[in-house]
Biopython code that builds the backbone (N, CA, C, O; Angstrom):
import numpy as np
from Bio.PDB.StructureBuilder import StructureBuilder

atoms = [
    (1, "MET", "N", (76.520, 60.337, 104.653)),
    (1, "MET", "CA", (77.058, 59.533, 105.717)),
    (1, "MET", "C", (76.141, 59.633, 106.939)),
    (1, "MET", "O", (75.801, 60.737, 107.366)),
    (2, "THR", "N", (75.755, 58.539, 107.480)),
    (2, "THR", "CA", (74.861, 58.483, 108.624)),
    (2, "THR", "C", (75.677, 58.418, 109.907)),
    (2, "THR", "O", (76.600, 57.616, 110.043)),
    (3, "ARG", "N", (75.305, 59.295, 110.853)),
    (3, "ARG", "CA", (75.977, 59.284, 112.154)),
    (3, "ARG", "C", (75.029, 58.692, 113.187)),
    (3, "ARG", "O", (73.848, 59.033, 113.235)),
    (4, "PHE", "N", (75.543, 57.839, 113.975)),
    (4, "PHE", "CA", (74.767, 57.258, 115.047)),
    (4, "PHE", "C", (75.191, 57.924, 116.357)),
    (4, "PHE", "O", (76.347, 57.837, 116.772)),
    (5, "ILE", "N", (74.227, 58.588, 116.995)),
    (5, "ILE", "CA", (74.497, 59.280, 118.247)),
    (5, "ILE", "C", (73.672, 58.606, 119.337)),
    (5, "ILE", "O", (72.465, 58.415, 119.192)),
    (6, "THR", "N", (74.328, 58.258, 120.403)),
    (6, "THR", "CA", (73.622, 57.609, 121.507)),
    (6, "THR", "C", (72.757, 58.634, 122.236)),
    (6, "THR", "O", (72.978, 59.840, 122.132)),
    (7, "ASP", "N", (71.772, 58.132, 122.973)),
    (7, "ASP", "CA", (70.913, 59.018, 123.760)),
    (7, "ASP", "C", (71.724, 59.803, 124.783)),
    (7, "ASP", "O", (71.450, 60.976, 125.037)),
    (8, "ARG", "N", (72.707, 59.160, 125.357)),
    (8, "ARG", "CA", (73.542, 59.837, 126.350)),
    (8, "ARG", "C", (74.291, 61.002, 125.715)),
    (8, "ARG", "O", (74.415, 62.062, 126.329)),
    (9, "LYS", "N", (74.780, 60.827, 124.524)),
    (9, "LYS", "CA", (75.520, 61.882, 123.833)),
    (9, "LYS", "C", (74.606, 63.061, 123.498)),
    (9, "LYS", "O", (75.045, 64.211, 123.522)),
    (10, "LYS", "N", (73.332, 62.783, 123.183)),
    (10, "LYS", "CA", (72.376, 63.850, 122.845)),
    (10, "LYS", "C", (72.095, 64.761, 124.034)),
    (10, "LYS", "O", (71.912, 65.966, 123.859)),
    (11, "VAL", "N", (72.058, 64.201, 125.241)),
    (11, "VAL", "CA", (71.695, 64.987, 126.414)),
    (11, "VAL", "C", (72.895, 65.409, 127.251)),
    (11, "VAL", "O", (72.727, 66.079, 128.270)),
    (12, "HIS", "N", (74.097, 65.031, 126.842)),
    (12, "HIS", "CA", (75.292, 65.379, 127.611)),
    (12, "HIS", "C", (75.423, 66.902, 127.717)),
    (12, "HIS", "O", (75.388, 67.614, 126.714)),
    (13, "GLY", "N", (75.572, 67.375, 128.937)),
    (13, "GLY", "CA", (75.736, 68.810, 129.165)),
    (13, "GLY", "C", (74.438, 69.564, 129.354)),
    (13, "GLY", "O", (74.467, 70.784, 129.513)),
    (14, "LEU", "N", (73.302, 68.889, 129.343)),
    (14, "LEU", "CA", (72.018, 69.562, 129.498)),
    (14, "LEU", "C", (71.537, 69.588, 130.941)),
    (14, "LEU", "O", (70.427, 70.051, 131.206)),
    (15, "GLY", "N", (72.332, 69.111, 131.865)),
    (15, "GLY", "CA", (71.955, 69.148, 133.276)),
    (15, "GLY", "C", (71.719, 67.768, 133.831)),
    (15, "GLY", "O", (71.527, 66.799, 133.096)),
    (16, "SER", "N", (71.738, 67.704, 135.123)),
    (16, "SER", "CA", (71.577, 66.428, 135.805)),
    (16, "SER", "C", (70.101, 66.129, 136.016)),
    (16, "SER", "O", (69.324, 67.026, 136.343)),
    (17, "ALA", "N", (69.721, 64.905, 135.835)),
    (17, "ALA", "CA", (68.334, 64.504, 136.068)),
    (17, "ALA", "C", (68.038, 64.403, 137.557)),
    (17, "ALA", "O", (66.873, 64.358, 137.952)),
    (18, "ARG", "N", (69.086, 64.366, 138.396)),
    (18, "ARG", "CA", (68.895, 64.232, 139.837)),
    (18, "ARG", "C", (68.816, 65.577, 140.556)),
    (18, "ARG", "O", (68.612, 65.595, 141.770)),
    (19, "SER", "N", (68.967, 66.688, 139.868)),
    (19, "SER", "CA", (69.076, 67.979, 140.553)),
    (19, "SER", "C", (67.770, 68.429, 141.198)),
    (19, "SER", "O", (67.812, 69.195, 142.162)),
    (20, "GLY", "N", (66.635, 67.996, 140.719)),
    (20, "GLY", "CA", (65.371, 68.446, 141.281)),
    (20, "GLY", "C", (64.725, 67.486, 142.258)),
    (20, "GLY", "O", (63.619, 67.744, 142.733)),
    (21, "THR", "N", (65.385, 66.398, 142.564)),
    (21, "THR", "CA", (64.785, 65.382, 143.418)),
    (21, "THR", "C", (64.528, 65.897, 144.827)),
    (21, "THR", "O", (63.454, 65.659, 145.378)),
    (22, "PHE", "N", (65.485, 66.595, 145.420)),
    (22, "PHE", "CA", (65.321, 67.107, 146.773)),
    (22, "PHE", "C", (64.189, 68.131, 146.825)),
    (22, "PHE", "O", (63.394, 68.138, 147.765)),
    (23, "HIS", "N", (64.119, 68.990, 145.819)),
    (23, "HIS", "CA", (63.055, 69.995, 145.742)),
    (23, "HIS", "C", (61.689, 69.307, 145.634)),
    (23, "HIS", "O", (60.731, 69.713, 146.292)),
    (24, "TRP", "N", (61.610, 68.286, 144.817)),
    (24, "TRP", "CA", (60.360, 67.538, 144.627)),
    (24, "TRP", "C", (59.920, 66.911, 145.947)),
    (24, "TRP", "O", (58.745, 66.982, 146.309)),
    (25, "TRP", "N", (60.864, 66.296, 146.670)),
    (25, "TRP", "CA", (60.528, 65.675, 147.951)),
    (25, "TRP", "C", (60.089, 66.712, 148.973)),
    (25, "TRP", "O", (59.161, 66.466, 149.742)),
    (26, "GLN", "N", (60.745, 67.867, 148.990)),
    (26, "GLN", "CA", (60.348, 68.926, 149.915)),
    (26, "GLN", "C", (58.911, 69.363, 149.644)),
    (26, "GLN", "O", (58.124, 69.539, 150.573)),
    (27, "GLN", "N", (58.578, 69.535, 148.381)),
    (27, "GLN", "CA", (57.209, 69.937, 148.044)),
    (27, "GLN", "C", (56.205, 68.882, 148.490)),
    (27, "GLN", "O", (55.164, 69.224, 149.050)),
    (28, "ARG", "N", (56.493, 67.621, 148.255)),
    (28, "ARG", "CA", (55.553, 66.559, 148.625)),
    (28, "ARG", "C", (55.403, 66.445, 150.136)),
    (28, "ARG", "O", (54.294, 66.262, 150.638)),
    (29, "LEU", "N", (56.510, 66.553, 150.864)),
    (29, "LEU", "CA", (56.449, 66.434, 152.324)),
    (29, "LEU", "C", (55.732, 67.627, 152.960)),
    (29, "LEU", "O", (54.960, 67.455, 153.903)),
    (30, "THR", "N", (55.986, 68.840, 152.448)),
    (30, "THR", "CA", (55.270, 69.995, 152.996)),
    (30, "THR", "C", (53.789, 69.925, 152.640)),
    (30, "THR", "O", (52.943, 70.330, 153.438)),
    (31, "ALA", "N", (53.467, 69.419, 151.459)),
    (31, "ALA", "CA", (52.055, 69.268, 151.085)),
    (31, "ALA", "C", (51.367, 68.245, 151.993)),
    (31, "ALA", "O", (50.231, 68.454, 152.420)),
    (32, "LEU", "N", (52.044, 67.158, 152.282)),
    (32, "LEU", "CA", (51.482, 66.148, 153.181)),
    (32, "LEU", "C", (51.298, 66.717, 154.589)),
    (32, "LEU", "O", (50.273, 66.483, 155.229)),
    (33, "ALA", "N", (52.291, 67.462, 155.063)),
    (33, "ALA", "CA", (52.176, 68.081, 156.386)),
    (33, "ALA", "C", (51.012, 69.071, 156.408)),
    (33, "ALA", "O", (50.286, 69.147, 157.399)),
    (34, "LEU", "N", (50.830, 69.824, 155.335)),
    (34, "LEU", "CA", (49.725, 70.784, 155.284)),
    (34, "LEU", "C", (48.372, 70.095, 155.173)),
    (34, "LEU", "O", (47.365, 70.625, 155.642)),
    (35, "ALA", "N", (48.341, 68.929, 154.562)),
    (35, "ALA", "CA", (47.083, 68.189, 154.487)),
    (35, "ALA", "C", (46.618, 67.763, 155.877)),
    (35, "ALA", "O", (45.420, 67.650, 156.135)),
    (36, "VAL", "N", (47.580, 67.530, 156.768)),
    (36, "VAL", "CA", (47.240, 67.153, 158.137)),
    (36, "VAL", "C", (47.045, 68.390, 159.014)),
    (36, "VAL", "O", (46.050, 68.500, 159.729)),
    (37, "LEU", "N", (48.003, 69.321, 158.954)),
    (37, "LEU", "CA", (47.980, 70.488, 159.841)),
    (37, "LEU", "C", (46.961, 71.549, 159.417)),
    (37, "LEU", "O", (46.390, 72.233, 160.267)),
    (38, "GLY", "N", (46.735, 71.685, 158.129)),
    (38, "GLY", "CA", (45.845, 72.738, 157.628)),
    (38, "GLY", "C", (44.444, 72.697, 158.214)),
    (38, "GLY", "O", (43.983, 73.701, 158.757)),
    (39, "PRO", "N", (43.754, 71.572, 158.123)),
    (39, "PRO", "CA", (42.405, 71.517, 158.699)),
    (39, "PRO", "C", (42.379, 71.762, 160.206)),
    (39, "PRO", "O", (41.450, 72.387, 160.716)),
    (40, "ILE", "N", (43.390, 71.275, 160.917)),
    (40, "ILE", "CA", (43.443, 71.505, 162.368)),
    (40, "ILE", "C", (43.604, 72.990, 162.655)),
    (40, "ILE", "O", (42.904, 73.545, 163.503)),
    (41, "PHE", "N", (44.531, 73.637, 161.941)),
    (41, "PHE", "CA", (44.764, 75.067, 162.132)),
    (41, "PHE", "C", (43.523, 75.879, 161.775)),
    (41, "PHE", "O", (43.143, 76.794, 162.506)),
    (42, "ILE", "N", (42.895, 75.544, 160.656)),
    (42, "ILE", "CA", (41.697, 76.281, 160.225)),
    (42, "ILE", "C", (40.564, 76.081, 161.225)),
    (42, "ILE", "O", (39.851, 77.034, 161.542)),
    (43, "PHE", "N", (40.385, 74.862, 161.728)),
    (43, "PHE", "CA", (39.350, 74.600, 162.721)),
    (43, "PHE", "C", (39.584, 75.421, 163.985)),
    (43, "PHE", "O", (38.663, 76.063, 164.490)),
    (44, "LEU", "N", (40.807, 75.400, 164.495)),
    (44, "LEU", "CA", (41.117, 76.168, 165.709)),
    (44, "LEU", "C", (40.919, 77.665, 165.494)),
    (44, "LEU", "O", (40.334, 78.352, 166.332)),
    (45, "PHE", "N", (41.408, 78.156, 164.375)),
    (45, "PHE", "CA", (41.336, 79.592, 164.109)),
    (45, "PHE", "C", (39.898, 80.024, 163.843)),
    (45, "PHE", "O", (39.470, 81.063, 164.344)),
    (46, "ALA", "N", (39.142, 79.247, 163.064)),
    (46, "ALA", "CA", (37.761, 79.612, 162.741)),
    (46, "ALA", "C", (36.873, 79.573, 163.983)),
    (46, "ALA", "O", (36.011, 80.432, 164.167)),
    (47, "ARG", "N", (37.089, 78.583, 164.822)),
    (47, "ARG", "CA", (36.310, 78.483, 166.049)),
    (47, "ARG", "C", (36.578, 79.688, 166.955)),
    (47, "ARG", "O", (35.651, 80.245, 167.543)),
    (48, "ALA", "N", (37.829, 80.081, 167.062)),
    (48, "ALA", "CA", (38.192, 81.216, 167.908)),
    (48, "ALA", "C", (37.774, 82.534, 167.268)),
    (48, "ALA", "O", (37.416, 83.474, 167.978)),
    (49, "LEU", "N", (37.812, 82.619, 165.955)),
    (49, "LEU", "CA", (37.483, 83.861, 165.261)),
    (49, "LEU", "C", (36.016, 84.214, 165.414)),
    (49, "LEU", "O", (35.666, 85.393, 165.481)),
    (50, "GLY", "N", (35.156, 83.211, 165.471)),
    (50, "GLY", "CA", (33.733, 83.464, 165.651)),
    (50, "GLY", "C", (33.416, 84.078, 166.998)),
    (50, "GLY", "O", (32.369, 84.705, 167.157)),
    (51, "ALA", "N", (34.290, 83.914, 167.962)),
    (51, "ALA", "CA", (34.058, 84.431, 169.305)),
    (51, "ALA", "C", (34.700, 85.801, 169.527)),
    (51, "ALA", "O", (34.545, 86.381, 170.602)),
    (52, "GLY", "N", (35.409, 86.324, 168.543)),
    (52, "GLY", "CA", (36.027, 87.640, 168.669)),
    (52, "GLY", "C", (37.539, 87.555, 168.712)),
    (52, "GLY", "O", (38.104, 86.476, 168.884)),
    (53, "PRO", "N", (38.201, 88.713, 168.553)),
    (53, "PRO", "CA", (39.662, 88.717, 168.509)),
    (53, "PRO", "C", (40.320, 88.281, 169.816)),
    (53, "PRO", "O", (41.393, 87.677, 169.797)),
    (54, "GLU", "N", (39.689, 88.580, 170.942)),
    (54, "GLU", "CA", (40.268, 88.173, 172.219)),
    (54, "GLU", "C", (40.300, 86.652, 172.348)),
    (54, "GLU", "O", (41.256, 86.084, 172.875)),
    (55, "ALA", "N", (39.250, 86.005, 171.863)),
    (55, "ALA", "CA", (39.196, 84.542, 171.910)),
    (55, "ALA", "C", (40.238, 83.932, 170.976)),
    (55, "ALA", "O", (40.833, 82.901, 171.289)),
    (56, "ALA", "N", (40.457, 84.573, 169.828)),
    (56, "ALA", "CA", (41.471, 84.072, 168.900)),
    (56, "ALA", "C", (42.852, 84.149, 169.530)),
    (56, "ALA", "O", (43.637, 83.207, 169.428)),
    (57, "LEU", "N", (43.148, 85.261, 170.177)),
    (57, "LEU", "CA", (44.436, 85.396, 170.861)),
    (57, "LEU", "C", (44.558, 84.388, 172.003)),
    (57, "LEU", "O", (45.618, 83.795, 172.205)),
    (58, "ALA", "N", (43.480, 84.202, 172.738)),
    (58, "ALA", "CA", (43.508, 83.264, 173.861)),
    (58, "ALA", "C", (43.717, 81.832, 173.384)),
    (58, "ALA", "O", (44.379, 81.043, 174.058)),
    (59, "THR", "N", (43.157, 81.494, 172.230)),
    (59, "THR", "CA", (43.306, 80.137, 171.705)),
    (59, "THR", "C", (44.769, 79.798, 171.473)),
    (59, "THR", "O", (45.218, 78.697, 171.792)),
    (60, "PHE", "N", (45.503, 80.741, 170.922)),
    (60, "PHE", "CA", (46.901, 80.467, 170.606)),
    (60, "PHE", "C", (47.857, 80.874, 171.728)),
    (60, "PHE", "O", (48.996, 80.409, 171.766)),
    (61, "ARG", "N", (47.415, 81.720, 172.625)),
    (61, "ARG", "CA", (48.285, 82.165, 173.707)),
    (61, "ARG", "C", (48.217, 81.240, 174.921)),
    (61, "ARG", "O", (49.242, 80.969, 175.547)),
    (62, "HIS", "N", (47.034, 80.759, 175.256)),
    (62, "HIS", "CA", (46.860, 79.987, 176.483)),
    (62, "HIS", "C", (46.729, 78.483, 176.249)),
    (62, "HIS", "O", (46.725, 77.707, 177.205)),
    (63, "SER", "N", (46.624, 78.073, 175.013)),
    (63, "SER", "CA", (46.491, 76.655, 174.710)),
    (63, "SER", "C", (47.806, 76.148, 174.120)),
    (63, "SER", "O", (48.250, 76.625, 173.075)),
    (64, "ALA", "N", (48.415, 75.191, 174.786)),
    (64, "ALA", "CA", (49.680, 74.639, 174.278)),
    (64, "ALA", "C", (49.469, 73.945, 172.937)),
    (64, "ALA", "O", (50.322, 74.020, 172.052)),
    (65, "PHE", "N", (48.333, 73.272, 172.789)),
    (65, "PHE", "CA", (48.055, 72.588, 171.520)),
    (65, "PHE", "C", (47.877, 73.593, 170.385)),
    (65, "PHE", "O", (48.429, 73.410, 169.300)),
    (66, "GLY", "N", (47.106, 74.655, 170.632)),
    (66, "GLY", "CA", (46.895, 75.682, 169.610)),
    (66, "GLY", "C", (48.184, 76.380, 169.232)),
    (66, "GLY", "O", (48.430, 76.634, 168.053)),
    (67, "ALA", "N", (49.009, 76.693, 170.218)),
    (67, "ALA", "CA", (50.295, 77.335, 169.954)),
    (67, "ALA", "C", (51.214, 76.395, 169.167)),
    (67, "ALA", "O", (51.918, 76.829, 168.256)),
    (68, "PHE", "N", (51.202, 75.109, 169.521)),
    (68, "PHE", "CA", (52.037, 74.142, 168.804)),
    (68, "PHE", "C", (51.603, 74.016, 167.344)),
    (68, "PHE", "O", (52.439, 73.987, 166.441)),
    (69, "VAL", "N", (50.295, 73.942, 167.120)),
    (69, "VAL", "CA", (49.786, 73.835, 165.748)),
    (69, "VAL", "C", (50.189, 75.062, 164.930)),
    (69, "VAL", "O", (50.634, 74.923, 163.791)),
    (70, "ALA", "N", (50.039, 76.253, 165.494)),
    (70, "ALA", "CA", (50.441, 77.474, 164.798)),
    (70, "ALA", "C", (51.952, 77.506, 164.592)),
    (70, "ALA", "O", (52.425, 77.909, 163.529)),
    (71, "PHE", "N", (52.709, 77.084, 165.601)),
    (71, "PHE", "CA", (54.166, 77.082, 165.553)),
    (71, "PHE", "C", (54.686, 76.181, 164.432)),
    (71, "PHE", "O", (55.705, 76.484, 163.813)),
    (72, "VAL", "N", (53.993, 75.085, 164.175)),
    (72, "VAL", "CA", (54.428, 74.146, 163.136)),
    (72, "VAL", "C", (53.823, 74.507, 161.777)),
    (72, "VAL", "O", (54.499, 74.403, 160.754)),
    (73, "THR", "N", (52.570, 74.923, 161.758)),
    (73, "THR", "CA", (51.872, 75.166, 160.492)),
    (73, "THR", "C", (52.429, 76.368, 159.732)),
    (73, "THR", "O", (52.659, 76.280, 158.526)),
    (74, "LEU", "N", (52.647, 77.473, 160.411)),
    (74, "LEU", "CA", (53.079, 78.693, 159.712)),
    (74, "LEU", "C", (54.405, 78.525, 158.966)),
    (74, "LEU", "O", (54.478, 78.911, 157.800)),
    (75, "PRO", "N", (55.457, 77.969, 159.578)),
    (75, "PRO", "CA", (56.686, 77.755, 158.800)),
    (75, "PRO", "C", (56.503, 76.786, 157.626)),
    (75, "PRO", "O", (57.104, 76.975, 156.568)),
    (76, "VAL", "N", (55.684, 75.760, 157.808)),
    (76, "VAL", "CA", (55.460, 74.805, 156.717)),
    (76, "VAL", "C", (54.736, 75.488, 155.556)),
    (76, "VAL", "O", (55.072, 75.258, 154.395)),
    (77, "VAL", "N", (53.747, 76.322, 155.864)),
    (77, "VAL", "CA", (53.027, 77.062, 154.819)),
    (77, "VAL", "C", (53.985, 77.982, 154.063)),
    (77, "VAL", "O", (53.972, 78.031, 152.833)),
    (78, "ILE", "N", (54.801, 78.696, 154.799)),
    (78, "ILE", "CA", (55.734, 79.642, 154.171)),
    (78, "ILE", "C", (56.749, 78.902, 153.308)),
    (78, "ILE", "O", (57.039, 79.336, 152.193)),
    (79, "TRP", "N", (57.296, 77.792, 153.803)),
    (79, "TRP", "CA", (58.283, 77.043, 153.020)),
    (79, "TRP", "C", (57.651, 76.415, 151.783)),
    (79, "TRP", "O", (58.281, 76.386, 150.726)),
    (80, "HIS", "N", (56.437, 75.917, 151.887)),
    (80, "HIS", "CA", (55.738, 75.345, 150.738)),
    (80, "HIS", "C", (55.499, 76.426, 149.681)),
    (80, "HIS", "O", (55.670, 76.184, 148.487)),
    (81, "PHE", "N", (55.105, 77.612, 150.127)),
    (81, "PHE", "CA", (54.917, 78.737, 149.212)),
    (81, "PHE", "C", (56.234, 79.118, 148.540)),
    (81, "PHE", "O", (56.263, 79.417, 147.346)),
    (82, "LYS", "N", (57.319, 79.107, 149.308)),
    (82, "LYS", "CA", (58.645, 79.437, 148.759)),
    (82, "LYS", "C", (59.031, 78.468, 147.656)),
    (82, "LYS", "O", (59.545, 78.878, 146.615)),
    (83, "LEU", "N", (58.782, 77.173, 147.883)),
    (83, "LEU", "CA", (59.125, 76.165, 146.879)),
    (83, "LEU", "C", (58.317, 76.352, 145.600)),
    (83, "LEU", "O", (58.855, 76.236, 144.499)),
    (84, "GLY", "N", (57.032, 76.641, 145.746)),
    (84, "GLY", "CA", (56.194, 76.866, 144.576)),
    (84, "GLY", "C", (56.595, 78.107, 143.814)),
    (84, "GLY", "O", (56.638, 78.093, 142.584)),
    (85, "LEU", "N", (56.892, 79.193, 144.532)),
    (85, "LEU", "CA", (57.315, 80.431, 143.878)),
    (85, "LEU", "C", (58.661, 80.249, 143.190)),
    (85, "LEU", "O", (58.906, 80.845, 142.141)),
    (86, "GLN", "N", (59.526, 79.440, 143.764)),
    (86, "GLN", "CA", (60.822, 79.153, 143.139)),
    (86, "GLN", "C", (60.627, 78.490, 141.776)),
    (86, "GLN", "O", (61.321, 78.834, 140.819)),
    (87, "VAL", "N", (59.701, 77.553, 141.677)),
    (87, "VAL", "CA", (59.433, 76.879, 140.406)),
    (87, "VAL", "C", (58.911, 77.884, 139.378)),
    (87, "VAL", "O", (59.318, 77.861, 138.216)),
    (88, "VAL", "N", (58.007, 78.766, 139.815)),
    (88, "VAL", "CA", (57.469, 79.780, 138.898)),
    (88, "VAL", "C", (58.582, 80.688, 138.387)),
    (88, "VAL", "O", (58.651, 80.978, 137.193)),
    (89, "ILE", "N", (59.455, 81.137, 139.290)),
    (89, "ILE", "CA", (60.565, 82.013, 138.890)),
    (89, "ILE", "C", (61.493, 81.287, 137.922)),
    (89, "ILE", "O", (61.884, 81.851, 136.899)),
    (90, "GLU", "N", (61.847, 80.049, 138.233)),
    (90, "GLU", "CA", (62.756, 79.297, 137.364)),
    (90, "GLU", "C", (62.153, 79.037, 135.989)),
    (90, "GLU", "O", (62.871, 79.021, 134.990)),
    (91, "ASP", "N", (60.847, 78.835, 135.933)),
    (91, "ASP", "CA", (60.202, 78.510, 134.660)),
    (91, "ASP", "C", (59.900, 79.731, 133.799)),
    (91, "ASP", "O", (59.952, 79.638, 132.573)),
    (92, "TYR", "N", (59.587, 80.871, 134.406)),
    (92, "TYR", "CA", (59.062, 81.999, 133.635)),
    (92, "TYR", "C", (59.935, 83.243, 133.609)),
    (92, "TYR", "O", (59.640, 84.165, 132.849)),
    (93, "VAL", "N", (60.988, 83.309, 134.397)),
    (93, "VAL", "CA", (61.889, 84.462, 134.337)),
    (93, "VAL", "C", (63.124, 84.022, 133.565)),
    (93, "VAL", "O", (63.873, 83.157, 134.020)),
    (94, "HIS", "N", (63.334, 84.620, 132.392)),
    (94, "HIS", "CA", (64.391, 84.155, 131.497)),
    (94, "HIS", "C", (65.673, 84.970, 131.592)),
    (94, "HIS", "O", (66.727, 84.500, 131.164)),
    (95, "GLU", "N", (65.611, 86.172, 132.138)),
    (95, "GLU", "CA", (66.790, 87.005, 132.319)),
    (95, "GLU", "C", (67.612, 86.439, 133.479)),
    (95, "GLU", "O", (67.110, 86.375, 134.601)),
    (96, "PRO", "N", (68.866, 86.027, 133.239)),
    (96, "PRO", "CA", (69.646, 85.361, 134.297)),
    (96, "PRO", "C", (69.860, 86.200, 135.556)),
    (96, "PRO", "O", (69.741, 85.682, 136.666)),
    (97, "VAL", "N", (70.172, 87.479, 135.402)),
    (97, "VAL", "CA", (70.430, 88.319, 136.574)),
    (97, "VAL", "C", (69.147, 88.520, 137.374)),
    (97, "VAL", "O", (69.161, 88.430, 138.601)),
    (98, "LEU", "N", (68.042, 88.791, 136.687)),
    (98, "LEU", "CA", (66.762, 88.976, 137.360)),
    (98, "LEU", "C", (66.316, 87.681, 138.043)),
    (98, "LEU", "O", (65.811, 87.708, 139.166)),
    (99, "ARG", "N", (66.506, 86.543, 137.358)),
    (99, "ARG", "CA", (66.121, 85.255, 137.929)),
    (99, "ARG", "C", (66.904, 84.982, 139.219)),
    (99, "ARG", "O", (66.324, 84.587, 140.231)),
    (100, "THR", "N", (68.211, 85.194, 139.175)),
    (100, "THR", "CA", (69.038, 84.965, 140.360)),
    (100, "THR", "C", (68.641, 85.900, 141.493)),
    (100, "THR", "O", (68.557, 85.484, 142.648)),
    (101, "THR", "N", (68.398, 87.164, 141.159)),
    (101, "THR", "CA", (67.984, 88.137, 142.173)),
    (101, "THR", "C", (66.665, 87.726, 142.821)),
    (101, "THR", "O", (66.535, 87.763, 144.044)),
    (102, "LEU", "N", (65.693, 87.336, 142.006)),
    (102, "LEU", "CA", (64.391, 86.932, 142.544)),
    (102, "LEU", "C", (64.491, 85.658, 143.383)),
    (102, "LEU", "O", (63.809, 85.534, 144.401)),
    (103, "LEU", "N", (65.330, 84.717, 142.969)),
    (103, "LEU", "CA", (65.500, 83.494, 143.751)),
    (103, "LEU", "C", (66.136, 83.784, 145.109)),
    (103, "LEU", "O", (65.755, 83.193, 146.120)),
    (104, "ILE", "N", (67.110, 84.700, 145.124)),
    (104, "ILE", "CA", (67.732, 85.080, 146.398)),
    (104, "ILE", "C", (66.728, 85.789, 147.284)),
    (104, "ILE", "O", (66.640, 85.495, 148.476)),
    (105, "LEU", "N", (65.964, 86.724, 146.719)),
    (105, "LEU", "CA", (64.951, 87.434, 147.501)),
    (105, "LEU", "C", (63.875, 86.482, 148.012)),
    (105, "LEU", "O", (63.399, 86.626, 149.138)),
    (106, "ASN", "N", (63.492, 85.515, 147.191)),
    (106, "ASN", "CA", (62.498, 84.522, 147.596)),
    (106, "ASN", "C", (62.995, 83.729, 148.803)),
    (106, "ASN", "O", (62.258, 83.543, 149.772)),
    (107, "THR", "N", (64.229, 83.266, 148.746)),
    (107, "THR", "CA", (64.779, 82.475, 149.844)),
    (107, "THR", "C", (64.949, 83.311, 151.107)),
    (107, "THR", "O", (64.524, 82.898, 152.187)),
    (108, "LEU", "N", (65.563, 84.478, 150.981)),
    (108, "LEU", "CA", (65.778, 85.323, 152.159)),
    (108, "LEU", "C", (64.462, 85.808, 152.757)),
    (108, "LEU", "O", (64.302, 85.840, 153.977)),
    (109, "GLY", "N", (63.519, 86.185, 151.891)),
    (109, "GLY", "CA", (62.212, 86.625, 152.384)),
    (109, "GLY", "C", (61.470, 85.516, 153.100)),
    (109, "GLY", "O", (60.830, 85.751, 154.124)),
    (110, "SER", "N", (61.552, 84.320, 152.572)),
    (110, "SER", "CA", (60.878, 83.180, 153.208)),
    (110, "SER", "C", (61.496, 82.854, 154.558)),
    (110, "SER", "O", (60.780, 82.598, 155.526)),
    (111, "ILE", "N", (62.808, 82.863, 154.625)),
    (111, "ILE", "CA", (63.471, 82.589, 155.900)),
    (111, "ILE", "C", (63.122, 83.678, 156.909)),
    (111, "ILE", "O", (62.875, 83.387, 158.080)),
    (112, "GLY", "N", (63.102, 84.928, 156.459)),
    (112, "GLY", "CA", (62.707, 86.026, 157.350)),
    (112, "GLY", "C", (61.279, 85.876, 157.848)),
    (112, "GLY", "O", (61.005, 86.093, 159.028)),
    (113, "LEU", "N", (60.368, 85.506, 156.955)),
    (113, "LEU", "CA", (58.969, 85.299, 157.362)),
    (113, "LEU", "C", (58.833, 84.134, 158.338)),
    (113, "LEU", "O", (58.025, 84.190, 159.265)),
    (114, "ILE", "N", (59.615, 83.087, 158.135)),
    (114, "ILE", "CA", (59.560, 81.945, 159.053)),
    (114, "ILE", "C", (60.021, 82.369, 160.446)),
    (114, "ILE", "O", (59.380, 82.034, 161.442)),
    (115, "PHE", "N", (61.133, 83.105, 160.518)),
    (115, "PHE", "CA", (61.598, 83.583, 161.829)),
    (115, "PHE", "C", (60.564, 84.495, 162.467)),
    (115, "PHE", "O", (60.329, 84.417, 163.673)),
    (116, "TYR", "N", (59.944, 85.360, 161.672)),
    (116, "TYR", "CA", (58.931, 86.270, 162.200)),
    (116, "TYR", "C", (57.706, 85.493, 162.705)),
    (116, "TYR", "O", (57.164, 85.803, 163.766)),
    (117, "ALA", "N", (57.273, 84.480, 161.936)),
    (117, "ALA", "CA", (56.118, 83.678, 162.349)),
    (117, "ALA", "C", (56.399, 82.934, 163.647)),
    (117, "ALA", "O", (55.535, 82.854, 164.520)),
    (118, "ILE", "N", (57.603, 82.393, 163.774)),
    (118, "ILE", "CA", (57.969, 81.700, 165.005)),
    (118, "ILE", "C", (58.011, 82.686, 166.174)),
    (118, "ILE", "O", (57.577, 82.371, 167.282)),
    (119, "LEU", "N", (58.538, 83.878, 165.910)),
    (119, "LEU", "CA", (58.623, 84.900, 166.946)),
    (119, "LEU", "C", (57.233, 85.341, 167.416)),
    (119, "LEU", "O", (57.031, 85.590, 168.605)),
    (120, "ILE", "N", (56.287, 85.437, 166.496)),
    (120, "ILE", "CA", (54.928, 85.856, 166.838)),
    (120, "ILE", "C", (54.266, 84.817, 167.742)),
    (120, "ILE", "O", (53.626, 85.160, 168.736)),
    (121, "VAL", "N", (54.427, 83.571, 167.391)),
    (121, "VAL", "CA", (53.772, 82.508, 168.160)),
    (121, "VAL", "C", (54.400, 82.430, 169.523)),
    (121, "VAL", "O", (54.001, 81.600, 170.340)),
]
sb = StructureBuilder()
sb.init_structure("model")
sb.init_model(0)
sb.init_chain("A")
sb.init_seg("    ")
for serial, (resi, resn, name, xyz) in enumerate(atoms, 1):
    if name == "N":
        sb.init_residue(resn, " ", resi, " ")
    sb.init_atom(name, np.array(xyz, "f"), 0.0, 1.0, " ", f" {name:<3s}", serial, name[0])
structure = sb.get_structure()
């Protein structure tokens, strides 16, 4: 006896196809922001670094533009890294308790680093 099963019936209960859309958009938007902010931040930092540590501090301490670039770039870098690490954990850690623990630590650690980066600037 031949059974005809629809495509919907085959995938029912395997998860929503819409669950990763927000994560995907976050990754793309942070990547786009880093494509713009990254070269500016690297240029400012490299230029100041060649002149010594005092010049590097002065670049970000006394320049509103330099401080703004650092203030925006550091949280975006940290959040982009968090999103990428989340994908690695979800794909390669198969133990449910360990996976959940690592995902919680990833999120809390990233939020803590973002607050610390903002506080430093």
